[in-house]
DRENVEXZA-552073 format. One line per 10 residues: for each residue x, y, z of N, C-alpha, C. Coordinates in steps of 0.05 Angstrom, whole numbers. Each point is the difference from the previous one (the first is absolute). Example, Ala and Ser with C-alpha at 12.3 -4.5 7.8 and 13.67 -1.06 7.14 Angstrom:
2
264/-114/156/-18/24/0/18/24/0 ~ -7/21/-14/16/24/1/-15/22/14
***
This chain:
435
1293/1559/1872/9/23/-17/-17/1/-25 ~ -11/24/-6/-17/2/-24/17/6/-25 ~ -14/0/-23/14/4/-25/14/27/-1 ~ -12/21/12/12/26/0/27/-1/15 ~ -1/-14/23/25/-2/16/22/-14/-16 ~ -8/-22/-14/20/-15/-16/12/18/-22 ~ -18/14/-14/10/18/-22/17/22/11 ~ -9/11/23/16/22/12/27/-9/8 ~ 2/-25/11/26/-10/8/18/-5/-24 ~ -12/-10/-22/15/-4/-24/11/26/-12
-18/20/0/9/26/-10/21/12/18 ~ -4/-3/27/20/11/19/27/-13/-5 ~ 0/-26/-3/26/-14/-4/12/8/-27 ~ -17/3/-20/10/7/-27/14/27/0 ~ -11/19/15/11/27/-1/17/7/24 ~ 4/-19/18/18/6/22/29/-1/-9 ~ 18/12/16/29/0/-8/11/-28/-2 ~ 20/-3/-15/13/-26/-4/8/-13/27 ~ 10/16/18/8/-10/26/-23/-13/15 ~ -24/10/-4/-24/-12/13/-10/-24/-15
2/1/-26/-10/-23/-17/16/-25/5 ~ 25/2/5/17/-24/3/7/-5/29 ~ -14/11/19/6/-4/28/-1/-30/6 ~ 21/-11/13/1/-28/6/-23/-8/19 ~ -10/-25/-4/-21/-10/17/9/-24/16 ~ 24/-9/-4/11/-23/15/27/8/11 ~ 6/-11/23/25/6/14/24/-6/-18 ~ -1/-21/-15/22/-9/-17/6/20/-22 ~ -20/17/-7/3/19/-22/12/27/8 ~ 4/4/26/11/25/10/29/3/-7
8/23/-8/28/7/-6/12/13/25 ~ 23/-10/8/13/12/24/-10/-11/26 ~ 9/11/22/-9/-7/28/6/-29/7 ~ 21/-11/-11/7/-28/5/6/-4/30 ~ 8/21/14/7/-3/28/-26/-5/17 ~ -23/4/-12/-25/-4/14/-16/-24/-10 ~ 1/-4/-27/-20/-18/-12/12/-26/-12 ~ 25/-6/6/11/-26/-9/-5/-20/22 ~ -1/-25/-8/-6/-22/19/18/1/25 ~ -12/-2/23/14/1/25/1/27/12
-5/21/-15/-1/27/11/-26/6/14 ~ 0/19/18/-23/6/17/-26/3/-15 ~ -1/18/-19/-25/6/-13/-10/-24/-17 ~ 18/-13/-13/-7/-23/-17/-14/-21/18 ~ 12/-6/22/-11/-21/18/-26/9/13 ~ -2/26/6/-25/10/12/-23/-2/-19 ~ 5/7/-26/-21/-2/-20/-7/-29/-5 ~ 20/-17/-2/-4/-29/-5/-17/-12/22 ~ 4/8/25/-14/-12/22/-25/16/9 ~ -6/21/-16/-23/16/5/-1/12/29
23/10/8/1/13/27/15/27/-2 ~ -6/15/-21/13/26/-4/-11/19/21 ~ 18/13/16/-9/20/20/-7/27/-12 ~ -10/18/16/-2/27/-9/28/11/-5 ~ 3/15/-22/26/8/-9/0/28/-11 ~ 23/12/-2/4/24/-15/24/-5/-19 ~ -5/3/-26/21/-2/-20/13/27/-2 ~ 26/1/4/16/24/-2/19/-2/-24 ~ -2/18/-18/17/-1/-23/-4/22/-20 ~ 18/4/-19/-2/22/-19/-23/-5/-20
-7/21/-15/-22/-3/-20/7/-22/-20 ~ -21/-15/-9/4/-19/-22/15/-25/8 ~ 1/-7/25/14/-24/8/-18/-24/4 ~ -27/5/-1/-19/-23/1/-16/-2/26 ~ -2/22/15/-15/-1/26/-29/-7/-4 ~ -13/14/-18/-29/-5/-6/-4/-27/-12 ~ 16/-7/-19/-2/-26/-13/3/-23/20 ~ 19/2/18/4/-21/20/-24/-2/18 ~ -11/23/8/-24/-1/17/-23/-14/-13 ~ -5/6/-26/-22/-13/-14/4/-30/-2
25/-8/-5/6/-29/-3/-4/-14/27 ~ 8/12/21/-3/-11/27/-30/-5/6 ~ -16/20/-6/-29/-3/5/-13/-21/-18 ~ 9/-1/-25/-11/-19/-19/8/-29/8 ~ 25/-4/7/9/-27/6/-9/-9/28 ~ -8/19/17/-10/-6/26/-31/-2/0 ~ -11/5/-23/-30/1/-3/-12/20/19 ~ 13/22/4/-10/21/18/-17/20/-15 ~ -21/10/13/-14/23/-11/17/24/3 ~ 5/15/-22/19/22/0/-14/26/-4
6/19/17/-9/28/-4/24/17/-6 ~ -4/21/-15/22/18/-7/-8/29/5 ~ 17/14/15/-4/28/4/27/14/-3 ~ -2/26/-5/24/17/-1/-1/19/23 ~ 22/2/15/0/18/23/-2/29/-8 ~ 4/5/-25/-2/28/-10/-29/9/0 ~ -18/-18/-7/-28/8/-4/-20/-14/19 ~ 10/-16/19/-17/-16/17/4/8/29 ~ -19/-8/17/2/7/28/-12/-22/18 ~ -6/8/25/-10/-19/20/-27/-12/-9
-17/15/-13/-25/-10/-10/4/-24/-19 ~ 19/2/-17/6/-22/-19/10/-25/15 ~ 16/5/21/9/-23/15/-23/-14/14 ~ -18/15/11/-24/-12/14/-18/-14/-20 ~ -3/11/-23/-17/-13/-21/12/-27/-8 ~ 26/0/-3/13/-26/-7/-2/-20/23 ~ 3/10/25/-2/-18/23/-27/-14/0 ~ -21/15/-7/-27/-12/0/-2/-21/-22 ~ 11/5/-23/0/-20/-22/16/-24/8 ~ 23/5/13/17/-23/9/-15/-17/20
-14/12/18/-15/-15/20/-22/-17/-13 ~ -14/12/-20/-21/-15/-15/12/-23/-15 ~ 23/4/-13/12/-21/-16/8/-24/18 ~ 11/7/24/9/-20/19/-24/-16/11 ~ -22/15/5/-24/-13/11/-15/-17/-20 ~ -1/9/-25/-14/-14/-21/14/-25/-11 ~ 26/4/-7/15/-21/-13/26/-8/13 ~ 6/12/22/25/-5/14/24/10/-16 ~ -4/20/-17/21/11/-17/15/22/16 ~ 26/-2/1/17/20/12/2/25/-18
6/23/11/1/24/-16/27/14/5 ~ 8/14/-21/25/16/1/-5/27/-12 ~ 8/21/14/-3/27/-11/27/10/-9 ~ 2/6/-26/25/11/-10/-1/31/1 ~ 19/12/13/0/29/3/25/12/-14 ~ -5/12/-23/22/12/-15/8/26/13 ~ 26/6/0/11/24/12/-9/3/29 ~ 3/-21/16/-10/0/27/14/21/17 ~ 23/9/-8/14/21/15/-15/27/0 ~ -19/2/-18/-16/25/-1/-23/1/19
-6/-23/13/-20/0/21/9/16/24 ~ -17/15/12/6/15/24/2/-19/24 ~ 9/10/22/2/-17/24/-27/-11/8 ~ -21/16/-1/-26/-9/8/-11/-21/-20 ~ 6/3/-25/-9/-20/-20/15/-26/4 ~ 26/1/7/14/-24/6/-10/-13/25 ~ -7/17/20/-11/-11/25/-26/-16/-5 ~ -15/9/-20/-26/-13/-7/5/-29/-10 ~ 23/-6/-10/6/-27/-10/6/-19/23 ~ 9/10/22/11/-17/22/-20/-21/10
-25/7/7/-17/-21/11/-7/-22/-20 ~ -1/7/-26/-7/-20/-20/23/-20/-4 ~ 24/11/0/24/-17/-3/3/-17/25 ~ -5/12/23/3/-13/26/-19/-24/3 ~ -25/4/-7/-20/-22/4/-3/-18/-24 ~ 16/5/-21/-1/-18/-23/-24/3/-18 ~ -14/23/2/-23/5/-17/9/-1/-29 ~ 23/12/-6/12/-2/-27/30/6/3 ~ 15/-9/-20/28/7/-2/4/24/-17 ~ 23/13/3/6/23/-17/27/-6/-14
1/9/-25/26/1/-14/3/29/-9 ~ 19/14/12/5/28/-8/23/1/-20 ~ 1/22/-14/22/5/-19/10/28/4 ~ 26/3/2/11/26/5/28/2/-13 ~ 6/24/-9/27/5/-11/17/14/21 ~ -11/6/23/14/15/21/9/-18/23 ~ 19/10/15/10/-14/24/-23/-2/20 ~ -9/-25/6/-22/-3/19/5/10/28 ~ 26/2/7/7/9/27/-9/29/4 ~ -2/15/-22/-7/29/1/-30/4/-4
-13/-18/-14/-28/5/-9/-21/-18/12 ~ 8/-23/11/-19/-19/11/2/0/31 ~ -23/1/13/0/2/30/10/-26/12 ~ 13/2/23/12/-23/13/-20/-23/7 ~ -24/7/10/-19/-21/5/-7/-17/-24 ~ -1/12/-24/-6/-15/-24/25/-16/-9 ~ 23/12/3/25/-14/-7/4/-25/16 ~ -9/1/26/4/-24/17/-19/-22/-7 ~ -21/5/-16/-20/-20/-7/3/-11/-28 ~ 19/10/-15/2/-8/-28/29/-8/-6
3/-13/-23/27/-9/-10/8/20/-22 ~ 25/10/2/10/17/-21/15/-17/-20 ~ -6/4/-26/14/-14/-21/12/21/-19 ~ 26/-2/-3/14/20/-16/5/-11/-28 ~ -12/13/-20/3/-7/-28/22/17/-12 ~ 14/-10/-20/22/14/-12/-7/8/-29 ~ 12/21/-9/-3/7/-28/12/-22/-17 ~ -11/-4/-24/9/-22/-17/28/6/-11 ~ 16/-21/-4/26/4/-12/-3/5/-30 ~ 21/10/-12/-1/5/-29/-6/-26/-15
12/-22/9/-5/-25/-14/-30/-8/2 ~ -12/4/23/-28/-6/4/-18/18/-17 ~ 7/25/-1/-16/19/-17/3/-8/-30 ~ 24/-7/-8/5/-7/-28/-16/-25/-7 ~ 0/-20/18/-15/-25/-5/-30/6/-2 ~ -10/17/18/-28/7/0/-8/13/-27 ~ 16/18/-9/-5/13/-26/1/-19/-23 ~ 21/-17/0/3/-19/-21/-24/-20/-1 ~ -7/-10/23/-23/-19/2/-26/13/-10 ~ -3/26/7/-24/15/-8/-1/3/-30
22/6/-13/1/4/-29/-6/-25/-15 ~ 10/-23/9/-3/-25/-15/-26/-14/6 ~ -15/8/21/-24/-13/7/-24/10/-17 ~ -11/-17/-17/-21/9/-18/-26/7/15 ~ -3/-10/25/-25/6/15/-1/29/8 ~ 21/15/-3/0/28/8/-8/19/-22 ~ -6/-11/-23/-12/17/-21/20/18/-14 ~ 25/-6/2/20/18/-13/18/-15/-20 ~ -10/-24/-8/17/-17/-17/6/13/-26 ~ -17/17/-10/5/13/-26/22/21/2
8/6/24/20/21/3/27/-11/11 ~ 2/-26/0/24/-12/12/26/9/-14 ~ -2/4/-27/24/8/-15/8/29/6 ~ -18/15/12/5/28/4/20/5/22 ~ 5/-21/16/18/5/23/20/-23/2 ~ 25/7/4/22/-19/1/11/-3/29 ~ 18/-18/4/12/-3/27/14/25/8 ~ 13/13/-18/15/25/6/-20/21/10 ~ -23/2/-13/-20/20/8/-13/-7/26 ~ -4/-26/6/-10/-8/26/20/7/22
26/-1/-7/21/7/19/-3/29/8 ~ -7/17/-19/-3/29/6/-23/4/19 ~ -23/-13/-5/-23/2/18/7/-10/28 ~ 15/-22/0/9/-11/26/16/20/16 ~ 19/13/-13/17/20/13/-16/23/11 ~ -21/7/-14/-16/23/9/-20/-7/22 ~ -5/-26/4/-21/-8/18/7/2/29 ~ 26/-2/7/8/2/28/-11/-22/17 ~ -5/-24/-12/-10/-23/16/-30/1/4 ~ -14/18/-13/-29/3/2/-14/-15/-23
-12/-23/6/-12/-16/-21/-23/14/-14 ~ -16/14/16/-23/14/-12/9/22/-19 ~ 21/14/8/11/21/-18/11/-13/-26 ~ 14/-22/3/12/-13/-23/-22/-9/-19 ~ -21/-13/10/-21/-10/-18/-15/23/-13 ~ -7/20/15/-14/23/-12/17/15/-20 ~ 27/1/5/18/12/-19/1/-17/-26 ~ 0/-26/4/0/-18/-24/-25/5/-16 ~ -23/3/13/-25/4/-14/0/27/-15 ~ 10/20/13/2/26/-13/17/-1/-25
23/-14/2/18/-2/-23/-13/-16/-23 ~ -14/-22/7/-13/-17/-20/-22/16/-13 ~ -15/15/15/-22/16/-12/11/21/-19 ~ 24/11/8/13/20/-18/8/-14/-26 ~ 11/-24/1/7/-14/-24/-25/-6/-17 ~ -22/-7/13/-25/-6/-14/-11/25/-13 ~ 1/22/15/-12/25/-10/15/11/-24 ~ 27/-2/1/16/12/-20/7/-19/-23 ~ -7/-26/4/7/-21/-19/30/-2/-6 ~ 15/5/21/30/-1/-3/12/-18/22
24/-9/-5/14/-15/21/11/19/21 ~ 1/-10/24/11/16/22/30/1/-2 ~ 11/22/9/29/4/0/9/8/28 ~ 25/-2/5/11/8/26/-7/29/6 ~ 3/17/-20/-5/29/3/-29/6/8 ~ -20/-12/-15/-27/8/6/-10/-13/26 ~ 11/-24/8/-7/-11/26/10/18/22 ~ 24/10/-3/11/18/21/-15/26/1 ~ -9/10/-23/-17/24/-1/-26/-4/14 ~ -12/-23/-4/-26/-7/13/3/-2/30
22/-11/9/3/-7/28/16/20/17 ~ 14/18/-13/20/17/14/-13/17/22 ~ -25/6/-2/-13/16/21/-12/-16/22 ~ 4/-27/-2/-13/-17/20/20/-16/16 ~ 24/11/5/20/-14/15/-11/-6/28 ~ 5/-24/9/-11/-8/26/12/16/23 ~ -17/14/13/9/15/24/-25/9/14 ~ -6/-13/23/-24/7/15/8/17/24 ~ -7/26/-1/9/18/21/-16/-4/26 ~ -21/-16/-1/-18/-3/23/7/-24/17
17/-18/-8/5/-24/15/29/-1/8 ~ 7/-24/11/27/-3/11/22/3/-21 ~ -7/-5/-25/21/2/-21/12/28/-1 ~ -17/20/5/9/28/1/21/3/22 ~ -4/-13/23/19/3/22/25/-17/-4 ~ -4/-23/-15/23/-16/-6/20/15/-17 ~ -10/14/-20/18/15/-18/14/23/14 ~ -15/15/16/12/23/13/21/-10/21 ~ -6/-24/12/19/-12/18/26/-8/-14 ~ -3/-12/-23/24/-8/-16/16/25/-8
-15/21/-7/13/26/-8/16/11/23 ~ -12/2/23/14/11/24/24/-17/8 ~ -4/-26/0/22/-18/9/23/1/-20 ~ -6/4/-26/22/2/-20/16/25/5 ~ -13/22/6/14/25/6/16/-3/26 ~ -12/-13/20/14/-4/25/25/-17/-4 ~ -2/-18/-18/23/-18/-6/20/12/-19 ~ -4/26/-7/18/15/-18/2/-13/-27 ~ -23/-9/-11/-1/-11/-26/-17/17/-19 ~ 12/21/-12/-16/18/-17/-12/-15/-24
13/-21/-9/-10/-14/-23/-27/-14/6 ~ -2/-14/22/-25/-12/8/-21/21/7 ~ 9/21/14/-19/21/7/-14/13/-24 ~ 16/5/-21/-12/11/-25/-19/-20/-13 ~ 6/-25/2/-18/-21/-11/-27/1/13 ~ 0/0/27/-26/1/14/-14/26/-3 ~ 15/22/-3/-12/26/-6/-15/-2/-27 ~ 14/-12/-19/-12/-2/-27/-26/-17/1 ~ 0/-21/16/-25/-16/2/-23/15/12 ~ 6/17/20/-21/16/12/-10/21/-19
18/13/-14/-8/21/-19/-16/-12/-22 ~ 9/-22/-12/-14/-13/-22/-28/-10/9 ~ -2/-7/25/-26/-9/10/-19/22/8 ~ 9/25/-2/-18/22/7/0/9/28 ~ 21/-7/15/1/9/28/1/31/1 ~ -12/11/21/0/29/4/29/9/5 ~ 11/17/-17/28/9/3/4/15/27 ~ -20/12/10/2/15/26/4/-20/23 ~ -13/-23/-2/3/-21/20/30/-9/0 ~ 11/-4/-24/28/-8/-2/18/21/12
-5/25/-6/16/22/10/-1/2/30 ~ -23/-4/12/-3/1/29/17/-23/13 ~ 0/-23/-13/16/-22/10/30/6/-1 ~ 8/15/-21/28/8/-2/8/18/23 ~ -18/18/8/5/18/22/4/-16/26 ~ -18/-19/4/2/-17/24/26/-15/0 ~ 7/-11/-23/25/-16/-2/24/18/5 ~ 0/24/-11/23/18/4/6/6/29 ~ -22/3/16/4/6/29/5/-25/16 ~ -13/-22/-8/2/-25/16/26/-15/-5
8/-2/-25/22/-18/-8/26/14/-7 ~ -2/26/-5/25/15/-7/6/20/22 ~ -19/16/8/3/18/22/24/18/-1 ~ 15/1/22/22/19/2/25/-11/-14 ~ -1/-24/-12/23/-9/-16/2/18/-25 ~ -23/11/-8/-1/18/-23/-25/17/2 ~ 0/22/16/-23/17/4/-12/11/-26 ~ 16/2/-21/-10/10/-26/-21/-18/-11 ~ 0/-25/7/-20/-19/-10/-28/8/6 ~ -5/9/25/-27/9/7/-8/24/-15
18/19/-5/-6/23/-16/-8/-7/-28 ~ 15/-18/-12/-6/-9/-27/-27/-14/-2 ~ -5/-18/19/-25/-15/0/-24/18/4 ~ 3/20/18/-22/20/4/-5/16/-25 ~ 22/8/-13/-3/15/-25/-13/-17/-22 ~ 5/-26/1/-12/-18/-19/-30/0/2 ~ -11/-1/24/-29/1/4/-11/26/-12 ~ 13/22/6/-9/26/-11/0/0/-30 ~ 22/-11/-12/2/0/-29/-21/-18/-13 ~ -4/-24/12/-19/-19/-11/-28/12/0
-7/14/22/-27/12/2/-4/22/-22 ~ 21/13/-7/-2/23/-18/6/-8/-29 ~ 13/-21/-5/8/-8/-27/-19/-20/-12 ~ -7/-21/16/-17/-21/-10/14/-20/-17 ~ -15/-20/-9/11/-21/-17/-4/7/-29 ~ 17/-9/-18/20/-21/4/27/11/9 ~ 4/26/0/26/12/6/10/-7/28 ~ -20/-3/19/8/-6/27/15/-26/4 ~ -3/-18/-20/15/-25/2/30/5/1 ~ 9/21/-14/29/6/0/9/11/28
-17/16/11/6/12/27/1/-23/20 ~ -20/-18/-1/0/-22/19/24/-18/-4 ~ 8/-4/-25/23/-17/-6/25/12/11 ~ 4/26/-4/24/14/10/3/-3/30 ~ -22/5/14/0/-1/29/4/-29/10 ~ -13/-18/-13/3/-29/7/29/-8/-2 ~ 13/6/-22/28/-7/-4/18/13/21 ~ -5/25/6/16/15/20/-3/-13/28 ~ -25/-5/8/-4/-12/26/11/-28/2 ~ -4/-16/-21/11/-27/1/30/0/1
13/20/-12/29/1/-1/13/13/24 ~ -16/14/16/10/15/22/9/-18/23 ~ 18/11/17/6/-14/25/-24/-1/18 ~ -2/-21/16/-24/-5/16/5/2/30 ~ -20/9/14/1/0/29/-29/2/11 ~ -7/-16/19/-26/1/12/1/10/29 ~ 21/14/7/3/8/28/-21/20/9 ~ -9/18/-18/-22/19/8/-25/-15/6 ~ -6/-20/-18/-24/-16/4/1/-16/26 ~ 24/-12/5/3/-16/24/-1/17/25
12/24/-1/1/17/24/-27/10/8 ~ -17/9/-19/-26/10/7/-18/-23/11 ~ 3/-24/-12/-17/-22/10/9/-9/28 ~ 26/1/5/11/-7/26/-10/20/21 ~ 1/26/-8/-10/21/19/-30/-3/5 ~ -15/-5/-22/-29/-3/3/-7/-24/18 ~ 15/-21/-3/-5/-24/16/5/6/30 ~ 22/16/5/6/7/28/-22/18/11 ~ -9/19/-16/-20/19/9/-26/-14/6 ~ -6/-20/-17/-25/-16/4/0/-13/27
23/-11/8/3/-14/26/4/18/23 ~ 12/24/-5/5/20/22/-8/27/-11 ~ -26/6/-2/-9/24/-14/5/26/14 ~ 8/0/26/0/25/14/26/3/17 ~ 23/-5/-13/25/4/14/3/30/7 ~ 10/6/23/2/28/9/22/15/-15 ~ -8/22/-14/19/16/-15/19/15/20 ~ 26/0/-5/18/15/18/-9/29/3 ~ 1/10/24/-11/26/7/15/23/-14 ~ 25/-4/-7/15/21/-13/-8/4/-29
-15/-20/-11/-9/2/-28/-28/14/-2 ~ -12/5/22/-27/12/0/2/30/-3 ~ -20/12/-15/-1/29/-4/-10/13/25 ~ 12/21/8/-9/16/23/-14/25/-11 ~ -26/0/2/-16/22/-12/-13/17/22 ~ -13/-14/19/-15/15/21/17/1/25 ~ -9/17/19/14/2/26/-1/-27/14 ~ -21/-14/-3/-2/-27/13/20/-19/-12 ~ 5/3/-26/21/-17/-13/27/6/12 ~ 5/25/4/26/8/12/3/-10/28
-22/0/16/1/-10/27/6/-30/1 ~ -9/-13/-22/4/-29/-2/27/-7/-12 ~ 16/21/-6/27/-4/-12/0/-11/-28 ~ -22/5/-15/-1/-9/-28/22/14/-15 ~ 16/-15/-15/21/11/-16/26/7/14 ~ 0/-4/27/24/8/15/24/-18/-7 ~ 23/13/-3/25/-14/-6/0/-11/-29 ~ -18/10/-17/2/-8/-28/24/13/-14 ~ 16/-15/-14/23/10/-14/-7/4/-29 ~ 2/25/-9/-7/7/-28/24/-6/-17
-2/-20/-18/23/-9/-16/15/22/-14 ~ -14/20/-10/13/21/-16/18/18/17 ~ -2/-3/26/17/16/17/27/-14/5 ~ 4/-23/-12/24/-16/5/16/-4/-26 ~ 26/-5/3/17/-4/-24/-11/-23/-18 ~ -1/5/-25/-10/-21/-19/-30/-4/2 ~ -13/19/14/-30/-2/4/-8/-27/11 ~ 16/-10/19/-7/-26/12/9/0/29 ~ -17/-12/17/6/-4/28/-12/-27/8 ~ 15/-16/15/-11/-25/9/-23/5/20
-22/-13/-7/-25/5/16/-16/-26/0 ~ -16/-4/21/-18/-23/0/-27/8/-10 ~ -9/-11/-22/-25/8/-12/-22/-21/4 ~ 7/-25/7/-20/-21/3/-10/0/29 ~ -24/-11/5/-9/-3/28/20/-17/16 ~ 1/5/25/20/-11/18/1/-31/-2 ~ -23/-12/-1/-2/-30/1/13/-12/-25 ~ 1/15/-21/10/-12/-25/23/16/-12 ~ 15/14/17/20/19/-9/22/-14/-17 ~ 3/-26/3/21/-14/-16/-12/-16/-23
-26/3/-5/-13/-16/-21/8/10/-27 ~ 6/-18/-18/8/7/-28/-22/-7/-19 ~ -11/19/-14/-21/-5/-20/11/2/-29 ~ 20/17/-3/11/4/-27/30/-7/-1 ~ 7/-19/-17/28/-7/-3/8/2/-30 ~ 13/22/-7/9/4/-28/21/-21/-8 ~ -2/-8/-25/20/-19/-10/19/15/-20 ~ 21/-13/-7/20/12/-18/-8/-5/-29 ~ -22/12/-7/-11/-3/-28/-6/28/-11 ~ 11/7/-23/-5/25/-12/5/24/18
-18/19/0/3/24/16/-2/-6/30 ~ -11/-24/6/-3/-7/28/28/-5/14 ~ 20/-5/-16/27/-3/12/9/26/13 ~ -5/22/-14/7/26/12/-18/7/24 ~ -25/-9/-2/-18/4/23/10/-16/24 ~ 8/-25/-5/9/-17/22/26/12/12 ~ 18/9/-17/25/11/9/-5/24/18 ~ -18/18/-9/-5/24/16/-13/-6/26 ~ -21/-18/0/-14/-7/25/19/-14/19 ~ 17/-18/-10/19/-14/17/20/19/13
9/19/-17/20/19/11/-12/18/21 ~ -25/9/-4/-13/18/19/-6/-13/26 ~ -9/-26/-2/-9/-13/24/20/-21/11 ~ 24/-1/-13/21/-18/9/-10/-29/1 ~ -16/-8/-20/-11/-27/1/13/-17/-21
***
């Protein structure tokens, strides 16, 4: 390394974010992930015995995926390459494979390729990794925030170990921040008085278990104290951080929140439903996405127990599109409370899925001939529509008739329950059909 490289590295470290400057370099210094890196656990023992397999780290932002990969390579004395699936491709994989082969041939050094956001690799790019992983040319450590079952091809999944990392607990985040503030090596010792335990608690609450977010937030707050020559307060920390509430709409966290939202409404808990709605709104979720999910919920989980629910949900989407935020929060809240409080029924959902399943297995059951339209002379010769009973010609506009194909004439797809308006539906259907 020449003098320029040394100076450049020093400058890079000096001006890099706090989260990068204090990145742990030893396994013992990592915060969180005790289920993986404590003595006796899989990853700890694999690192200790230098037999770490190709892996993909799955976990939320700021949980230590990149840090752990660097430590593994360092403690295994592996040559490490780093690429991002956002900006790299098959050419970069081949170039690294050549370097890995040279390293192995020259010094017997094993190589590991770290692939950030590996879920962004296309199928063909993931296919390109297979022969190298298969023949041991190099190992890979991927990092992803998404469910690998949806984004990683099966042939690659069968050749690697999945390791699930967890977001840090509040206690772990608080300890990380506290240790950072009191450590003089981090270059912030002159600002230690600017932040108290209570203020660290605020940053912890805003971090959502994301260590990188917490550290960068701490640095922003400390810089603010330095720039203004004033002590930090609860109010100005909240003002600095309020627009940065943890909520990543691109990863599984997005789906976890909407899942909790839907399940709370399904469980008739408007209190919890409003809470998850607030978290989505505060995090910048698209209000139209929420409104569309309300429509789906109204038809799937409420249905004919309260048909008005679907009308209200549909009107909500129209209103949200035309009103916009922040006023749309009130509209979404009103509909959420109504749907959560409404009687529930999934019979419409179950009946269509039951019918679709039957149709899939028996797609061409013969329609009763009396239900066919007779339009041409040939139709009439074939007796299309013959003996069809027109319900309006009978008392009460009803006549018993067989409408299903002969083979399944007794098959039941829809069974109304005694819930809400469905009780009257069930009573009428039972009375008409004597069931």
